[in-house]
N, C-alpha and C positions, 0 to 999 in steps of 0.2 A: 334787536334780537327777537322781540316778542312777535314780530310779523313773519319770521322765517317759516314756522309751520303753515301759516296761511298761504305763503308763496309756494311752498312745496306742494301743498294740497292743490292749489290752483293749477300748478304745472302738471301734476299727475292727472287731474280731471281733464285738463285741456288735451293732453296726449291721448287719454283713453277715448274721449269724444272724437278727436281727429282720426284716430285709427279706425274707430267704428264707422265714421262717415265714409272713409275710403273703401272699407269693405262693402258698405251699402251701395256705393257707386259701382263697384265691381259687380256686385250681385245684379243690379238693375241692368248694367251693360250686357251681362251674359244672358239674362232672360230675354232681352230685346234682340238677341241674335236669332230668335225664332221668327217664323212668319206671322202675318196677321191672323188673328183668330176671330171667329164669329162669336161675339159675346152679346148678341142680341137676346131679347126675351124680356119677360116681365121683371122690371127692376124691383118691384115690391116683393116679388118672390125671391129674388137674389138677396135683398136685405133680410128677409125672413130666414132664409137658409143660413146666412152668416150669424144672425142672432141666435138661432136655434142650435146650430152645429158647432160653431167656433166658440161663441160665448156661453151657450147653455150646455155644451158638452153632451148633447143628446145621443150621439152615436157611441160615446165612451161608455155609457152606463149599460149598454147592451150586455157587456160582461161586467156584472155588478161589482166584484171585488176590485179588479183593476180600475174600473170606472170611478168608484168611490174614492180610492186612494189617489187617483190622478186629480180628481176635483179638489181634494185637500191640498195637494202640492200646487195646483193651479191657483186656487184662491189665496193660499199662503204667499205664493210668488207675487201676486198682484197687490195684495193688501200690505204685506210687510214692506214692500218697496215704497209705501208712503213714508215710512221711517227714513228711507234713503234721502228724501227731499230735505228733511230736517238735518241729516248728517252733512249733506252738501252745503247747506246754508251755514251750519255751524263751522264747517271747515273753511269756508270763504270769509266769514265775518269774525271768526275767533270767539264765537259764543258757545254756550253749552246748554243743550235742551232748549232751543229757541222758542219752541211752541208750548213751553210749560205754562205760559200765561192762560192757556185754555182751561186750566184747573181740572174739574171732574171729567171733562171730555178727553183731556190729555191722559188722565189716569186710565180711562176706559180703553183708549186707543193702544196704549202701551201694554195693558193687560191682554187685549185681543191679539196683539202682535206676538206676545210670548206664548199664548196658548196655541196659536197657529204654528209658531216655530216648533213647538214640541210635537204637534201632530205631523208636521212635515218630516221631522226626524224619524218618527215611528213609521210613516209611509215609505220613506226612502229606505229604511232598513228592511222592510217587507219586500220592496221592489228588488233590493240587492239579493235577498234570500231566494226570491223567485227565479232570478237569473243564474245564480251561482251555486245554490244548494239544492233547491227543488229541481232546477234545470228544466224549465218548461220547454217543450219540444220546439216551439216556434222561435226560440232564441238559440237553437243549436243547428240551424240550417247552414249549409256550406257558405252562403254569402255573409254569415255573421261571424266568421272567423277573422282573426287579426284585428285590424283597427276598429271595425264596427263594434266588436265586443268590448275592446278597451275603451272606446268612446262612450258606450252606454254605462260602463262602470265608473269612468272618470267623472261623468256628469253627476252621478249619485254621490261620489266622494266630495265634489265641489259643493253641492247643495248641503250635504251633511256638515262640512266644515263651516260654511257660511252661517248656518243656523246655530252651531255651537259657539262661534265667535260672537254672534248677536247676544246669546244668553250670557256668555262670559262677560261681555261688556256691561250688560245690565246688572249682572250679579255684583261685579266690582263697584259699579256706580251706586248700587243700593247700599253696599257696605260703607262706602264713603259718605253717603248721605246720613247714615246712622251715626257715623263718627263726627259729623258736623264739619267735614272738610271744606275749605274755602272753594267757592265756585260750584260746589255740588249741593245746590239747594234741594229741599224736599220736593220732588216732582216725579210723577209716574206711579204706577202700581205694578208690582212684579210677582205675579202668582207662581211663576215657574222658577225664575232665577233666584228668588229669595232662598230657595232650598240649597243654593250653592254657598250659603253663608258659612257652614262648617269648613268648607275648603279654604275660605279666606280668613278664618279665625286666627288671630294672633299675628297677622301680617301688619307691618307698619303702614302708615298712611302713604308714604312715598312709594312703597312697593305696590300698594293697591292702585295708585295713580298710574304707575308704569303698566300694570296689567290692564287697567281700563283703557288707557290711551293706546296700548299695543293692540288690544282686541278691536278698538275703534278703527285704527288705521288698517289693520289686516282685513277687517270686514268690508270697508269701502273699497280698498284696493282689490279685494277678491271679487266684489261686484263688478268693478270695471274690467277685470280680467275675464269674468264670465260673459259679460256683454260682448266682448270682442272674440271670445271663443265660439260664440253662437255660429258665426259664419263657417267655421270649420267642423261643425258637429251636426248631429241629427236634430239638435234643439233649435235649429233655425225655424222650425215650425211655430215657435213662440211668436215670431214676427210675421210669418207668411200664412198662418192658418186663417186669418181673417180675410185677406184678399183672395186666398185660394178657395174658400167656401163661397165667397161672393161671386167669383167667376166660374164656379163649378157648373157642371152640366145641369141644365134645366129642361132639356128635351128628353123624350122617352128614352130609357136606357137601351132599348133594342134598335133605335133609329140610327143608321149610319149616315155620315155626311156624303154628299155626292160631289165628285170632281166637276167643276164648271166646264172644263174642256171636254170631258166625256159626255156630259149632259148636252152640250151644244152639238156634238157629233150625232148623238141619238136623235135629237130634234131634227137635224138635217136629214137623217135617214128616213124619218117618219113623215117629213113634209113632202108631199107629192109635187109641189111647185118649186122646190128648191133645186138649184143647179149645183150638184156635188163638185163640179170642176171650177166653180167660180171662187176666186180668191177673196178673202175678207179684206176690207180696206186696211191698209197699213201692214199687210202681211210681210212685205219686203223689209220693213224696219222693225219687225217684231222681236228680232234677236233669237237667242236660243230658247227652244220650247221648255216650258216648266216641267220639272221632273215629276213623274207619277209616284206618289208615296214618299217614303223616307228611308234613306240609308245612313244618314248622319244627323246629328242634333240640329244643325241649321236647316234641315228639311222639315222639322217639327214646328208647330206654332208656339207662341210665347206662353200660352196657358199650360201647354204640356211641359215646357221647360220649368215653369214655376211649380208645377206639380212635382217635378223631380227634386227641386230644392226643398219642398215642403214635406217630403216623406219623413215620417217619424221613425221608420224602421221597426215599427211595433210588430209586424208580421201577421197582423189580422188577415190581410189579403191572402197571404200565402197559406195560412192555416185553413182558409175557406175554399181554396182553389181545388177543384176536383182533379185536375191534372196532377197537381203536386201530391195530393192525397194518394193517388194511385201509382206513385213512383216515377212520374215523368220529371224531366229536368226543369220544367217551367216553374219559376217562382216570381209572381208579380212584384214582390218587394225587390228582388234582384233586378228586374227590368227598370224600376225607378232608380235604384242605386247606380246601376250601370250608366243610365242616361245622365245622372248628375255627375258621375266621375268623368265621363267623356266631355261633358260641357265644361267642367273645371279644367280639363286638359286643353280644350280649345281656348279657354280664357287665358291660361298661362302662356300658351303659344302667342296670343295676341299681345300680352304684356311684354313678352320677350322681344317682340318685333314691332314695337311702337304703335300698337293698336291695329296692326294688320295681321290677318291669319295667313301663315305660310303653310302650304300643304305638307302634312307629315306622313302621308301614306297610310293613315289609319282612318277608320270610321266606326260608327256605332255598330253597324251590322258586321258580323263575323269577328271583329276584333274585341267586342264586348258582349254582344248578344248573339247567340248561335241560332241557326235556322231551326234546329231541333226544338229549341225553346219556343220559338214563334209558332210553329205548327202544332205544338202540343196543346195550345190554347183552344178551349171549346167555345169561346166567346159567350160564356154564360152570364157575365157581369157580376159574378159572386164577389170578386175582388173590389169592384167599384162600390158595391153595396156595403161591404164590410169596412171600408176605409173611414176612419173617424174624422178626416179632414177633407173629404170630397176629392181625393186623388183618383185619376182615371188611367190605370195602367193599360186597359184594353185599347184605348185610342192609339197609343204608341204601337202596340202589337199589330193592330189593323193597318196602320200606315206603313209599317215595315213589310207586312205581308203584301200590301198593295204594290210596293216597289218590286218585290220578288216576282209577282205575277205579271205586272204590266211593263216593267222595265227589263227584267231578265228572263221572263218566261220560265221561272224556276219553281213553279208549283209542284207539289208532290204528284206522283203518277196517278194516284187515286183521284185527286182533284182534277187533273187534266182529263182523265177518262170521263169523269162526271160532266165536265163542261163540254166536252166533245159530244157526249150523248145528248145533252140539252140542245146543243146547236143542230145536231143532225136529226134527232128523234123527238125533240120537244119535251123530253123527260130525262131524269137521271139514269134510267135503265137502258141497257144495250139492246133494246127491241124497237123496231119501227112501230108506228101507230097501228098498222093493220094487224100486227101479231100480238098485241097486248092481251087480248082476251082468249088466246089459244089454250090457256090453262084450264078454261071451263070445260073443254072437251076431253081433257086428259083423265 
C-alpha cells in the first residue's frame, strides 16, 4: 500500500510528459509545413541576439513597468522550477525534501523560492489589473476579444494558484516541522510561508498532513497541466522565444528578399548574349512553376510559421503601428494570430486525414487576413522593432502583397498607376522625361 502514491505519481508524470511530447511533435510538424528559409548569417550574432533578447529580456525593459514585472515572473518561473525537480524525485522515490542534506544551501534556495513566489503573485495581480481594471488600450483591440482575452486571464489565474499552492505547501510543512511530526525533519527556510502559521494554528497533525499533501499534489499536477496548456495558449513563447530570436532577422530591416525566379529573368533580360527563347535544361520536367508570394500558410517559410506560434499577443507591435494608430484595419498582432489560427486549422485537417491535407476551400488570404489590412501597411518596420521576441509580421505582409501583385494583378489602382508611370516614364509621375522641367517656365 505504501507504494500506491508513488505509482500514481509516476502514472500522472508519465501521462503529462507523453501528452507534452505529442504536442511538441505536432508543433514541429506544423512549423515544417513551411518552405525552406534563408537562415544564413553570422552565427555569433545569432547567439548574441538570443542571449540578449530571449535570455536578457533587453526588448522587454523598453517599457520599464511591464518589463520589470515580466522579468520577475520570468526569473520566478525559471528558478522556482528547480523545486519541481525535488518534487518529482520525492514523488517517484517516496522521500520528503530529498535535497535537505544540502543544509544552509537548501535553506537559502527555499527562502529564495518563497520570496520569488511572493513577487510573482504581486506581479501577476498587477498584470491582471492592467488588463481588466486599468484596461490598457492595446489589450482592447478587436482581435483580443473572446478566447485571446480569456487565455490571457486564465494564464494569470494558473500562475497565481500555483504560487499560492507552493506557499501553502511550505506553510503546512513548516508547521509540521515545528510540531516534530514524523518524516518532517527540520529543513528549509520559510520567510514568507511562516506568516501562514496563524491560519494553521490549532489544527491537528493529521489535518496539517492532509493540507500539505493536498497542496503538494495539486501543485505538481498544476505544473503538468500548465506544461501541456502551453501548446494551446500564447505562453508557447516560453519554449519558442529562444529559437525564434536565434533565427530572427539579421539582415538590415529595410532589405527585402528577392525571388530567385524573378532575379534570373532580370539577369536574362540584361545579358546581351542570352537567348531569351532558349529553354533551360530540364524545363520539360520542372513541373508546376512555384507560386509568387503567399496566399496560404504553406506558402510561407518555416521561420515565419514559427514566428506565428511564438507571438505573445502583447500588442506592442500594434501599439507602435502608424496604420493602426490612424484608424486603419491593420494590426500586426492580428496578422500573427491569424497565421497561427490558419496553421492550426491546417494541422487539424491533417490529423483528421491521416497526415494528408485535404483541400478545405479556405486560405489565409481573404478568409483570415483581408486585402485592406495588407495594403494599409506602410512597411515602416515599427512592428518588427517593437516585438520583444524578434517576430517579423512585415515579412508575411510583403509575401501576401507579392502574391496579389504578381499572381492576381490585384494591386491598388494608385500602385498600378505608379508602376505604369515608372515603366513608361522612368519615374512615378505621369509626365514624360521631356516635360518634367516645364514647371520652371510657369
